[in-house]
LUMVODO-554482 format. One record per residue (C-alpha): residue in one letter; x negated, y, z negated; residue number from 1. Coordinates in Angstrom, 3 decimals. Example, Ala and Ser with C-alpha at 12.3 -4.5 7.8 and 13.67 -1.06 7.14 Angstrom:
<sites>
 r       c1       c2       c3   k
 A  -12.300   -4.500   -7.800   1
 S  -13.670   -1.060   -7.140   2
</sites>
This chain:
<sites>
 r       c1       c2       c3   k
 M -165.161  149.611 -108.343   1
 E -166.308  146.006 -108.471   2
 S -164.450  145.420 -111.727   3
 K -161.318  146.766 -110.120   4
 N -161.680  144.342 -107.188   5
 V -162.164  141.468 -109.607   6
 L -158.988  142.409 -111.449   7
 D -157.081  142.584 -108.153   8
 K -158.338  139.147 -107.179   9
 D -157.365  137.688 -110.550  10
 K -153.928  139.243 -110.210  11
 I -153.507  137.807 -106.711  12
 I -154.626  134.390 -107.931  13
 Q -152.144  134.542 -110.785  14
 E -149.368  135.499 -108.395  15
 L -150.320  132.668 -106.082  16
 I -150.309  130.207 -108.987  17
 E -146.860  131.422 -109.998  18
 Q -145.630  131.051 -106.441  19
 V -147.046  127.517 -106.250  20
 K -145.296  126.654 -109.513  21
 Q -142.037  128.018 -108.163  22
 L -142.492  126.097 -104.930  23
 N -143.236  122.887 -106.831  24
 S -140.177  123.439 -109.006  25
 R -138.005  124.052 -105.956  26
 L -139.566  121.050 -104.206  27
 A -138.795  118.818 -107.219  28
 F -135.246  120.214 -107.257  29
 Y -134.698  119.436 -103.592  30
 E -136.336  116.017 -103.902  31
 D -133.942  115.228 -106.719  32
 R -130.991  116.414 -104.623  33
 I -132.193  114.332 -101.646  34
 L -132.453  111.221 -103.838  35
 K -128.934  111.806 -105.152  36
 R -127.638  112.317 -101.614  37
 E -129.338  109.135 -100.495  38
 E -127.726  107.234 -103.364  39
 E -124.340  108.731 -102.512  40
 N -124.830  107.893  -98.820  41
 A -125.743  104.308  -99.711  42
 E -122.613  104.017 -101.865  43
 L -120.475  105.571  -99.122  44
 K -121.914  103.198  -96.524  45
 I -121.029  100.233  -98.742  46
 E -117.564  101.672  -99.283  47
 I -117.085  102.211  -95.534  48
 I -118.147   98.617  -94.829  49
 E -115.718   97.340  -97.467  50
 L -112.863   99.495  -96.114  51
 K -113.555   98.369  -92.540  52
 A -113.663   94.776  -93.727  53
 R -110.331   95.290  -95.462  54
 L -108.821   96.732  -92.283  55
 N -110.194   93.827  -90.250  56
 K -108.484   91.226  -92.424  57
 D -106.019   89.024  -90.565  58
 S -104.665   85.484  -90.719  59
 S -107.874   84.033  -89.229  60
 N -110.292   85.386  -91.850  61
 S -108.162   85.830  -94.983  62
 S -105.059   84.582  -96.764  63
 K -102.842   87.166  -95.043  64
 P  -99.893   85.532  -93.237  65
 P  -99.603   85.859  -89.434  66
 S  -96.360   87.831  -89.887  67
 S  -98.360   90.722  -91.412  68
 E -100.280   91.309  -88.156  69
 G  -97.376   92.960  -86.352  70
 Y  -98.028   93.474  -82.654  71
 K -101.614   92.220  -83.081  72
 K -100.292   88.741  -83.780  73
 K -101.545   86.209  -81.271  74
 P  -98.992   84.160  -79.312  75
 A  -98.085   80.817  -80.837  76
 L  -98.808   79.031  -77.565  77
 P -101.879   80.018  -75.517  78
 K -101.408   80.909  -71.876  79
 A -101.829   77.939  -69.582  80
 K -105.061   77.790  -67.592  81
 N -103.169   77.267  -64.349  82
 G -101.053   80.360  -64.991  83
 K  -97.770   78.434  -64.871  84
 Q  -95.091   79.155  -67.436  85
 G  -92.974   76.613  -69.309  86
 G  -93.852   73.150  -70.535  87
 Q  -97.300   71.961  -69.462  88
 K  -98.473   68.535  -68.388  89
 G  -98.327   66.051  -71.250  90
 H  -95.730   68.084  -73.165  91
 E  -92.968   65.883  -74.551  92
 G  -89.750   67.587  -73.516  93
 K  -86.277   67.267  -74.987  94
 T  -84.115   67.602  -71.910  95
 L  -80.368   67.178  -72.333  96
 K  -79.373   63.721  -71.109  97
 Q  -75.990   62.349  -70.071  98
 S  -74.006   60.400  -72.619  99
 S  -72.736   56.879  -71.912 100
 D  -69.672   57.506  -74.087 101
 P  -68.072   60.871  -73.203 102
 D  -65.156   62.103  -75.319 103
 Q  -63.106   63.146  -72.315 104
 V  -63.211   62.114  -68.635 105
 I  -61.676   64.289  -65.921 106
 S  -61.518   62.878  -62.387 107
 C  -62.208   65.330  -59.574 108
 L  -60.254   63.890  -56.607 109
 P  -60.727   65.080  -53.026 110
 E  -58.088   67.175  -51.312 111
 P  -56.097   65.561  -48.445 112
 C  -58.102   65.141  -45.255 113
 K  -57.794   67.666  -42.414 114
 C  -55.737   65.088  -40.527 115
 G  -53.226   64.987  -43.372 116
 H  -54.236   61.630  -44.901 117
 K  -53.879   61.425  -48.684 118
 F  -56.463   59.183  -50.324 119
 L  -55.404   56.217  -52.442 120
 S  -57.373   55.315  -55.583 121
 S  -58.544   52.109  -53.859 122
 E  -60.093   54.182  -51.065 123
 L  -62.252   56.289  -53.425 124
 A  -65.640   55.505  -54.942 125
 L  -67.550   57.311  -57.707 126
 A  -70.077   59.597  -56.050 127
 E  -71.560   61.527  -58.984 128
 R  -71.209   62.241  -62.716 129
 R  -71.562   65.671  -64.263 130
 Q  -71.235   66.298  -68.000 131
 V  -70.699   69.483  -69.991 132
 F  -71.737   69.522  -73.646 133
 D  -69.633   72.087  -75.488 134
 L  -68.224   72.817  -78.924 135
 P  -64.539   72.238  -79.606 136
 K  -62.657   75.051  -81.238 137
 P  -63.755   74.839  -84.891 138
 R  -61.068   74.366  -87.496 139
 L  -60.779   73.163  -91.075 140
 E  -59.024   69.844  -91.527 141
 I  -56.452   70.103  -94.304 142
 T  -55.594   66.937  -96.217 143
 E  -52.594   67.001  -98.532 144
 Y  -52.306   64.569 -101.428 145
 Q  -48.664   64.143 -102.461 146
 I  -48.479   62.903 -106.020 147
 H  -45.353   60.876 -106.701 148
 K  -43.904   59.887 -110.034 149
 G  -41.155   57.641 -111.191 150
 T  -39.525   56.082 -114.234 151
 C  -39.696   52.342 -114.682 152
 P  -36.083   50.945 -114.634 153
 V  -37.166   48.070 -116.891 154
 C  -39.013   49.737 -119.767 155
 G  -38.397   53.416 -119.065 156
 T  -42.093   54.361 -118.804 157
 N  -42.879   57.440 -116.713 158
 C  -45.477   56.550 -114.052 159
 R  -47.425   59.019 -111.906 160
 G  -49.764   58.584 -108.913 161
 N  -53.466   59.526 -109.113 162
 T  -55.507   61.568 -106.639 163
 P  -59.030   60.526 -105.552 164
 E  -61.939   61.577 -107.758 165
 G  -62.888   65.205 -107.203 166
 V  -59.425   66.414 -106.171 167
 N  -58.733   68.507 -109.255 168
 A  -56.922   71.660 -108.104 169
 P  -53.823   72.537 -106.096 170
 V  -56.123   74.057 -103.401 171
 Q  -59.868   73.512 -103.045 172
 Y  -62.684   73.083 -100.537 173
 G  -63.993   69.590  -99.773 174
 T  -67.527   68.201  -99.774 175
 G  -68.042   69.011  -96.100 176
 V  -67.366   72.726  -96.609 177
 K  -69.517   72.823  -99.746 178
 S  -72.386   71.046  -97.999 179
 Y  -72.161   73.426  -95.047 180
 M  -72.270   76.453  -97.369 181
 V  -75.301   75.070  -99.213 182
 L  -77.078   74.226  -95.965 183
 L  -76.507   77.721  -94.557 184
 G  -77.492   79.527  -97.734 185
 T  -80.557   77.468  -98.648 186
 H  -82.117   75.918  -95.580 187
 F  -81.056   78.493  -92.978 188
 N  -81.432   81.511  -95.294 189
 V  -77.996   83.004  -94.582 190
 P  -76.922   85.486  -97.309 191
 F  -73.623   84.814  -99.141 192
 K  -71.932   87.756  -97.441 193
 K  -72.790   86.449  -93.980 194
 V  -71.652   82.946  -94.953 195
 Q  -68.324   84.531  -95.815 196
 L  -68.169   86.345  -92.455 197
 L  -69.165   83.210  -90.546 198
 F  -66.397   81.137  -92.122 199
 G  -63.919   83.873  -91.335 200
 D  -64.998   84.032  -87.672 201
 L  -65.154   80.272  -87.115 202
 F  -62.354   78.862  -89.233 203
 G  -60.197   81.826  -90.216 204
 Y  -60.919   81.275  -93.930 205
 P  -63.367   83.927  -95.280 206
 I  -64.578   82.176  -98.429 207
 N  -65.542   84.155 -101.505 208
 E  -69.224   84.784 -102.201 209
 S  -68.718   83.325 -105.685 210
 T  -67.440   80.113 -104.061 211
 A  -70.666   79.780 -102.069 212
 F  -72.727   80.336 -105.226 213
 S  -70.632   77.789 -107.162 214
 A  -71.223   75.210 -104.410 215
 G  -74.990   75.722 -104.734 216
 K  -74.798   75.438 -108.509 217
 Q  -72.790   72.225 -108.290 218
 C  -75.265   70.758 -105.798 219
 Y  -78.120   71.776 -108.114 220
 E  -76.541   69.877 -111.012 221
 R  -75.856   66.803 -108.855 222
 L  -79.553   66.736 -107.823 223
 T  -80.900   66.488 -111.397 224
 K  -81.525   62.747 -111.214 225
 T  -82.801   63.000 -107.643 226
 E  -85.363   65.636 -108.607 227
 G  -86.668   63.418 -111.417 228
 I  -87.195   60.563 -108.952 229
 I  -89.009   62.870 -106.494 230
 K  -91.330   64.090 -109.265 231
 A  -92.137   60.536 -110.299 232
 R  -92.850   59.459 -106.694 233
 I  -95.268   62.351 -106.124 234
 A  -96.956   61.748 -109.491 235
 D  -97.550   58.116 -108.490 236
 S  -98.922   58.983 -105.042 237
 Q -102.572   58.629 -104.112 238
 T -102.850   62.161 -102.705 239
 A -100.746   65.241 -103.399 240
 H -100.866   68.899 -102.400 241
 A -100.213   71.944 -104.591 242
 D  -99.615   75.609 -103.893 243
 E  -97.744   78.594 -105.313 244
 T  -96.352   81.892 -104.060 245
 G  -94.864   85.022 -105.576 246
 I  -91.089   85.523 -105.396 247
 R  -89.145   88.639 -106.371 248
 V  -86.554   87.667 -109.001 249
 A  -84.277   90.225 -110.669 250
 G  -86.736   93.030 -109.904 251
 K  -89.722   91.152 -111.338 252
 L  -92.393   88.861 -109.927 253
 G  -91.758   85.152 -110.421 254
 W  -93.668   82.201 -109.004 255
 L  -92.505   79.314 -106.861 256
 H  -94.720   76.258 -107.364 257
 A  -94.946   73.335 -104.943 258
 A  -96.224   69.786 -105.413 259
 T  -95.801   67.722 -102.264 260
 S  -96.743   64.511 -100.483 261
 H  -96.088   63.215  -96.986 262
 S  -92.680   61.847  -98.040 263
 Y  -91.553   64.077 -100.906 264
 T  -91.352   67.782 -101.814 265
 Y  -90.961   69.139 -105.333 266
 L  -90.444   72.868 -105.947 267
 F  -89.906   74.680 -109.221 268
 M  -89.717   78.267 -110.456 269
 H  -91.706   79.715 -113.345 270
 E  -92.374   83.170 -114.780 271
 K  -96.145   82.567 -114.610 272
 R  -98.561   81.496 -111.915 273
 G -101.370   79.864 -113.876 274
 R -101.943   77.648 -116.863 275
 M  -98.584   78.116 -118.592 276
 A  -96.707   77.059 -115.466 277
 L  -98.974   74.158 -114.503 278
 E  -98.919   72.697 -118.017 279
 S  -95.168   73.171 -118.551 280
 E  -92.567   70.405 -118.531 281
 K  -91.502   71.461 -115.047 282
 S  -94.916   70.637 -113.617 283
 L  -95.894   67.075 -112.716 284
 L  -99.680   67.602 -112.948 285
 N  -99.790   66.211 -116.490 286
 D  -98.753   62.817 -115.091 287
 F -100.790   62.890 -111.872 288
 S -104.055   60.940 -111.514 289
 G -104.855   60.872 -107.785 290
 W -106.412   63.452 -105.449 291
 L -104.914   66.954 -105.641 292
 V -105.572   69.214 -102.645 293
 H -105.368   72.932 -103.503 294
 D -106.844   76.331 -102.659 295
 C -109.342   76.662 -105.543 296
 W -106.991   78.507 -107.927 297
 S -108.937   78.360 -111.207 298
 S -105.999   77.088 -113.289 299
 Y -106.027   73.761 -111.422 300
 F -109.546   73.023 -112.670 301
 R -108.293   72.933 -116.262 302
 F -106.951   69.465 -115.465 303
 H -109.505   66.657 -115.691 304
 K -107.205   63.666 -115.300 305
 F -106.949   63.925 -111.509 306
 K -109.577   64.549 -108.801 307
 H -109.857   67.874 -106.993 308
 A -110.105   68.519 -103.254 309
 L -110.364   72.022 -101.796 310
 C -108.589   73.229  -98.665 311
 G -111.064   73.462  -95.782 312
 A -108.941   76.017  -93.924 313
 H -109.258   78.498  -96.802 314
 I -113.049   78.095  -96.849 315
 L -113.270   78.572  -93.075 316
 R -111.263   81.808  -93.305 317
 E -113.555   83.186  -96.007 318
 L -116.612   82.271  -93.954 319
 E -115.090   83.905  -90.867 320
 Y -114.511   87.076  -92.916 321
 L -118.216   87.237  -93.826 322
 I -119.257   86.548  -90.223 323
 E -117.024   89.230  -88.686 324
 N -117.580   91.994  -91.227 325
 Y -121.053   91.388  -92.668 326
 H -122.673   89.361  -89.841 327
 S -123.655   86.738  -92.409 328
 K -126.016   84.162  -90.920 329
 W -125.631   81.588  -93.678 330
 A -121.827   81.768  -93.389 331
 K -122.056   81.099  -89.635 332
 V -124.318   78.097  -90.227 333
 F -122.067   76.719  -92.982 334
 K -118.937   77.139  -90.834 335
 Q -120.526   75.161  -87.986 336
 F -121.711   72.556  -90.496 337
 L -118.246   72.140  -92.045 338
 L -116.528   71.858  -88.651 339
 S -119.075   69.302  -87.472 340
 I -118.278   67.094  -90.487 341
 Y -114.541   67.464  -89.843 342
 Q -114.965   66.374  -86.212 343
 M -117.269   63.498  -87.145 344
 P -115.702   59.985  -87.353 345
 F -115.163   58.836  -90.930 346
 E -117.479   55.834  -90.605 347
 E -120.247   58.120  -89.362 348
 R -119.790   60.409  -92.364 349
 I -120.260   57.504  -94.744 350
 K -123.466   56.438  -92.968 351
 R -124.863   59.971  -93.056 352
 R -123.659   60.833  -96.553 353
 Q -127.110   61.525  -97.999 354
 L -128.060   63.675  -95.009 355
 I -124.793   65.666  -95.275 356
 N -125.358   66.328  -98.989 357
 C -128.932   67.429  -98.353 358
 R -127.898   69.759  -95.525 359
 Y -125.117   71.201  -97.723 360
 D -127.597   72.061 -100.498 361
 K -130.078   73.689  -98.087 362
 I -127.456   75.963  -96.550 363
 C -126.233   77.002  -99.996 364
 D -129.809   77.774 -101.088 365
 Y -130.205   79.894  -97.964 366
 G -126.958   81.651  -98.823 367
 I -128.108   82.455 -102.382 368
 K -131.331   84.005 -101.046 369
 S -129.491   85.939  -98.326 370
 E -126.863   87.569 -100.524 371
 P -127.742   90.713 -102.539 372
 L -128.027   90.395 -106.299 373
 P -125.281   91.867 -108.521 374
 V -125.616   95.658 -108.840 375
 K -124.580   97.893 -111.727 376
 T -122.137  100.538 -110.509 377
 P -123.207  103.941 -111.940 378
 G -120.692  105.394 -114.365 379
 K -118.636  102.190 -114.582 380
 R -118.434   99.737 -117.447 381
 G -118.027   95.981 -117.235 382
 R -119.665   93.291 -115.140 383
 Y -122.100   94.022 -112.342 384
 K -120.557   94.282 -108.897 385
 R -121.001   91.120 -106.842 386
 S -120.668   90.627 -103.100 387
 K -117.939   88.397 -101.664 388
 G -120.618   86.269 -100.048 389
 L -122.373   85.637 -103.366 390
 N -119.086   84.693 -105.019 391
 L -118.317   82.259 -102.205 392
 V -121.702   80.559 -102.067 393
 E -121.777   80.108 -105.858 394
 R -118.290   78.583 -105.679 395
 L -119.435   76.221 -102.903 396
 I -122.332   75.095 -105.091 397
 R -120.164   74.688 -108.190 398
 E -117.352   72.802 -106.406 399
 K -119.453   70.768 -103.968 400
 I -117.643   67.491 -104.709 401
 A -114.234   69.078 -104.157 402
 V -115.352   70.777 -100.924 403
 L -116.678   67.514  -99.454 404
 A -113.858   65.335 -100.812 405
 F -112.307   65.046  -97.325 406
 A -115.619   63.868  -95.854 407
 F -116.042   60.717  -97.926 408
 N -112.456   59.797  -98.891 409
 S -110.158   58.737  -96.064 410
 E -107.015   59.520  -98.103 411
 V -107.976   63.201  -98.531 412
 P -107.019   65.578  -95.679 413
 F -109.146   68.540  -94.586 414
 T -106.531   71.222  -95.334 415
 N -103.733   72.042  -97.744 416
 N -101.357   72.799  -94.858 417
 L  -98.748   70.322  -96.121 418
 A  -98.050   72.348  -99.277 419
 E  -98.209   75.640  -97.368 420
 R  -95.638   74.421  -94.837 421
 D  -93.330   73.264  -97.635 422
 I  -93.547   76.603  -99.434 423
 R  -93.270   78.829  -96.320 424
 P  -89.415   78.725  -96.047 425
 S  -89.226   80.631  -99.331 426
 K  -91.085   83.555  -97.746 427
 V  -88.577   83.620  -94.883 428
 K  -85.771   83.488  -97.455 429
 Q  -87.293   86.459  -99.258 430
 K  -87.677   88.453  -96.035 431
 V  -83.997   87.910  -95.234 432
 S  -82.505   88.415  -98.696 433
 N  -85.288   90.573 -100.237 434
 C  -85.066   88.889 -103.663 435
 F  -83.078   86.588 -105.934 436
 R  -80.690   88.410 -108.229 437
 T  -81.130   85.949 -111.100 438
 F  -83.758   83.445 -112.181 439
 K  -81.068   80.742 -112.188 440
 G  -80.366   81.477 -108.533 441
 A  -84.056   81.015 -107.722 442
 E  -84.091   77.692 -109.606 443
 I  -81.034   76.510 -107.652 444
 Y  -82.753   77.413 -104.387 445
 A  -85.994   75.632 -105.352 446
 R  -84.343   72.315 -106.262 447
 I  -82.053   72.185 -103.212 448
 Q  -84.808   73.257 -100.806 449
 G  -87.110   70.573 -102.235 450
 F  -84.435   67.930 -101.610 451
 I  -83.760   69.194  -98.065 452
 S  -87.490   69.148  -97.271 453
 T  -87.695   65.590  -98.610 454
 A  -84.756   64.560  -96.424 455
 R  -86.459   66.079  -93.370 456
 K  -89.678   64.205  -94.110 457
 N  -87.745   60.929  -94.256 458
 N  -85.865   61.641  -90.984 459
 R  -82.505   61.881  -92.744 460
 N  -79.491   63.884  -91.620 461
 V  -79.547   66.791  -94.069 462
 F  -75.844   67.619  -93.817 463
 A  -74.848   63.995  -94.398 464
 E  -77.184   63.712  -97.390 465
 L  -75.770   66.891  -98.938 466
 C  -72.254   65.470  -98.514 467
 N  -73.416   62.268 -100.199 468
 T  -74.946   64.313 -103.009 469
 F  -71.607   65.982 -103.744 470
 D  -70.096   62.463 -103.800 471
 G  -72.635   61.418 -106.456 472
 H  -75.322   59.574 -104.480 473
 N  -77.959   60.075 -101.758 474
 F  -80.778   58.193 -100.082 475
 I  -83.208   58.942 -102.964 476
 T  -80.994   57.480 -105.691 477
 E  -80.166   54.465 -103.510 478
 M  -83.802   53.576 -102.743 479
</sites>
């Protein structure tokens, strides 16, 4: 009986051991599943943060243009504190003023008096002037050149009159019409078809679309020498700005490059964005030796002849992105630090140069310690995944001289807004016309738009300068 009880106990113990083993196996299985779920949750949390950050991108914290914000776009002018609409105190208005030399004067004489007296001119005095500014009925002025010929009665030679230079066909458009077509198509982004409709509505002569294109091509050829002068002037300047943007050309992506100064604008088209474009004959960077302000595109750093300055507005947007989406403390500190330098008088910056450099290094060290180290993404080959904050802080350390170039060099501005403003009309052009049909058409646009921008910067009448260009000269070639 006792032996039987012992056997039962041993059997129970064995069963319990087996159950414990099964429980341990199941526990290990579930622990493994929990660890995998935790890893997946961590990856999903990171992905959610990145997706939210991507959704939260706007013109204030990224390179996205304000036009992409739709109805979220902030008004260009903030609402006045006093709640009043219209121009505020201190705003320089452009109210229409009376002219001292009107084209037409109409006298408004009083009716005869109730007593029947009719006023003489000597009995009247000017009480008030009122002027109406209006457009006359538009029309094309047609000039006919009658070519006469004759035979000399002395020697019998046949002689024939000559027309002015440029009058080569029985019927043609003059420089004014050509300049107007170019101005509408290039500067005001009116498609060829609408230029045709506009001429038909205004003047009764619906010009052909090919005529408008030919006018642009002729203007492009006449501006060859002018463009060379503009390139040389920018290359000789102390400070220049550079930028580039993608343009749809013949169904493919081309690149419009800009090199500008306060007085000149040079634009050119190229199939590539980076090194091949910047080192090509079209680019002027090979001949430039001053300060170049740009947005940290890596291809610019291949040039060592000129000095680099980075756009502060781009850095501020990247810092704002980290602050809004990742609550980055070092980014907030660096943003305040950068703005404080910008607002500081130049003389004060020079005095505190050593202190500014020291503070810059400390914030960057804090940023390196705050950002997570690169992590290997499971199942993916290639480089370890790095955070945007780590990429930015390492760039700030690497390009410290270029970031602080504005602080210690009075000729270097804080932003690259000059180049961005000069390149922005091309984006409007693309929105209106969608794309350029040919690469040649894009090149024509770039050269003419660069000349028009230069004329604007020098306070020149664009229409008059385009007319002069068709006549073989303009204010650039005459300088």
